[in-house]
N, C-alpha and C positions, 0 to 999 in steps of 0.2 A: 205614534211612531217613536217619539222620544222615550216614552215609558218602556216600550219594547226594547229599544236599543240599550237603555240603562240596565234592563234585566239580562240581556245577552252579555253585556260587559261584566255584569255581576257574576254570571255563570263562569266566565273565563277567570275571574278573580277567585271564585270558589275552587276551580280546577287548580289554579296555582297554589292556593292554600292547602289543598289536599296533597300536593306533592311534598310538602314539608311536615304535614301532620298525620300522614296515613298510619303511622305506628301508634298513635294515641288511642286509648280505649274509646274516646268519645268521637273519633273522626268519622266513623261510619254513619252514626246518627246525624252528626252535624252536616256532613257533605251531602248526604242524600236528602236530609230534611230541607236544606237550603235549596237544593235542586228542585225538589217538589214544589216548594213555595214559589220560587221564581218562575217555574213552568206554569203554575196555576195563574200567576199574574199575567204572563204572556198570553195564556189561553183566554182570559177575560178580556184583555185589550184587543186581541185578534177578533174575538166574537163581536165586540162593540164596533170595531172598524168594519167588519163584514155587514153588520146590521145597518150602519150608516151609509155604506156604499161610497165612501169618500176615497179619493186617490191622493196620497201624500208622497211627495218626492223630496229627497234631500241629496245634496252634493257636499260631501265632507272633504276638507283639504288634506286628505291622506291618500295613499296609493300612488299611482303614476303621477309625476309632477304636472304633466300637461292634461291630465284627465280628471284627477280627483277620484273620490269614491261615490258612485251613484247608487242610491237606494230608493226603492219604490214599494209602497204598500197600497195595493189595489185589491179588488174583490178576490181575484185568483190567489194572490199571495196571502191574503188574510185567511182564506179557507184552508190552504195547506199549512200555514203557520199554526192554525188552531189544531190541526191533526198532530203536528209535531209536539206542540205544548201539551196536548192531552196525553199522548204517549209518554212524554217525559214525566208528567205528573204521576201517572199510574205506575210506571216502571220504577220511579224513584221511591214511591211509597212501598212498593213490594221489596225493593232492595234494602229498606230499613231493617227488615228481618233477615232476608237472604244473605245480605252482605256480611253479616256477623260470622258466617261460617266460611268466609274466604280465608284460605291458607296464606295468601300473599295479597292483602288489600292494596298494597302500594302499586301493584300492576294494573289495578282496575280503577280505584277511586279518582286519580288525577285526570283520567281520560273521559269519564262519563259526562260531567258537566260541559266540558269543552266540545264533546261530540254533539250534544244537544244544541249548543250555540252555533257550531259550524253548520249543521243542517238548517238552522233558522236563517243564517246569513246567506245560504244558497238561495233561499226563498226571497229574501229582500234585495239581493243584488240586482242592479239595473245597468251594469256594464260588463263586458266580457272579462276584464281583468278581475273584478271583484267576484264574479260568478266562478271562474275557474280556480281562483285562489281558495275560496270557501269550499268548492267541490273537492279539491285535492286534499285540503286539510281534513275534511270529512272522511275521505277515503283512508288517509293515513291513520287517523284516530281509530276508525273502525277496525283497521288491520291490527293496530296495537292491542285492541280489546279481544280480537279473535285469538291471538297467540298468548294472551295474558293468563288464561285460566289453567292451562296445563302445557308444559314444555315438552310433551311427548312428540315423537317423530310424526305421528298422524296430524297433530294440531299444527305443527310447524309446516307440514306439507299443505294443509288447508290454508294457512296464512300466505304461503308462497303463491298458490293458485289464485287466491283472492287478490293479492297484490298485483300479479301479472294482468289479470282481467281488469282490475281498476285502472291500471296504467294504460291499457289499450283503450278503455272507454274515455279516459281523459284526453288522449291524443286525438281520438275521433271528434270530440267536442271542440278541441282547439282548432282542428281543421275546418269544422263547420263555422266557427266564429271568424276564422280567417277569410272564408268566402263571403261572409256577411258584412265584414268590417270595411267595405270600400269607402263608406262615408264617415267612419269613426267607430270607436269601441263602445260607445254608449248604446243601449238598446233603442233609444229614441232615434238615433241616427240610422241604425240598422233598419228600423221600420220604414224609413223614408227612402232607403236605398233600392233602386229598381234592379230586378234580377231577371235573367233569362230563364227559360224553362229548364235547360240543362243544369244550370247552377242551383236552381231551386231543388231539382231532383237529387243532386249531389248532397246538398245540405240536409235534406230529409233523410237520406240514407245514412249519412254520418251521425246525425242526431239519434236515429233509430239504433245504430250500433252503440253509440256512446251511452245513451240513457238506458237502452235495453240491456246492456251488460250489467249495469248497476241494479236494474229492476229484476234481473233473473229471467229475462225473456229467452225462451227457447230459440236457438240452440246455444245461447250465451250464458246459460245458467250453471255451468260446470262448477263454479265456486260455491254456489248456494248450499247444496246438501253437505258440503265439506265444512264450510265456515260457520254456519249457524249452530250445529251441535258443539263445535269447539269453543264457542264464546260462552260466557256466563249467561244464565237464564234471562236476566233482565236485559242484558245487552243483545242477546239473540232476538228477544221480543222487539227491541228498538230497530234492529237491522231488518228483520222480516216484515214487521208491521209498519215501520215508519220510514226507514231509509229508502226502501223500494218505492215508497210514495213520492219521495223527493225526486227520484228519477222520473217518475210519471209527470211530476210538475215540470221538470226540465224539458221533456218532450212537448208538453202542452204549451209552455211559454215560448219555445222557439218555433214550433210548427204552426201554432194557431194564433200567436200574438206577434212575434217578430216577423215571421214570414207573412202571416196574415192570409186572407183568402187569395187564391190564385188570380181571380179576376181583378182584384185590387192591384196586385203586382203587375199584371199585364197592362193595366191602364197607365200605370206610372212608367212602364217601359216604353209604351207607345208615345206617351207625351214627351218623353225625353228625346225622341227622334223628331 
């Protein structure tokens, strides 16, 4: 877990470095090379965690003062983290050559490493605040990359449609967590919270809308055929191949882990009476 966190922080540092060095002739190779290397380390660590089957939890003294920042690495998180890291490694290696032809690298380079880190933090988040913050940062960074490649009216329209759909999805997830947070914002507290059948159905619907809009689930896929062609090739690959899987992870985490089996929730509800 600590190695993964250090790599994610390093990706954010690389993104910050790219903001000041994107005009340098060596910036493309340095930024994408570092992103590929850090992603490869995360991939290795995630696969090792998946093989060991261990559950690691951390609470960092940042975020909301009364909550902190809850992080959790279990088998589900490790599997999806490996997918993100694999995609980050491959796309970054491809971008070593592709990125040299960018007319305005400053619009792309600073956002790609941060985008990889944000997707990874969504996977590791174990409280509603951390999850929604990482989810929204992921959405905003991907929007910036969608409109970065070309400032044509078509691309700006694609970015607007994507931004609206992303906002709607975030609101749905916020409402879902609001229904789940009767016992606290941490996922562990949500798992222990008894829910009625109507509340459970409402949460499932909201999560389906929130995660489904990001995953491009019909009929919430209006942004997908517009945004993906507008983004640079390696970014489009990350969005279609990786970010949509982060949305699948969000649905699985909430529907099958936090909510859990319906019979388990029903037992808790009955015992509370």
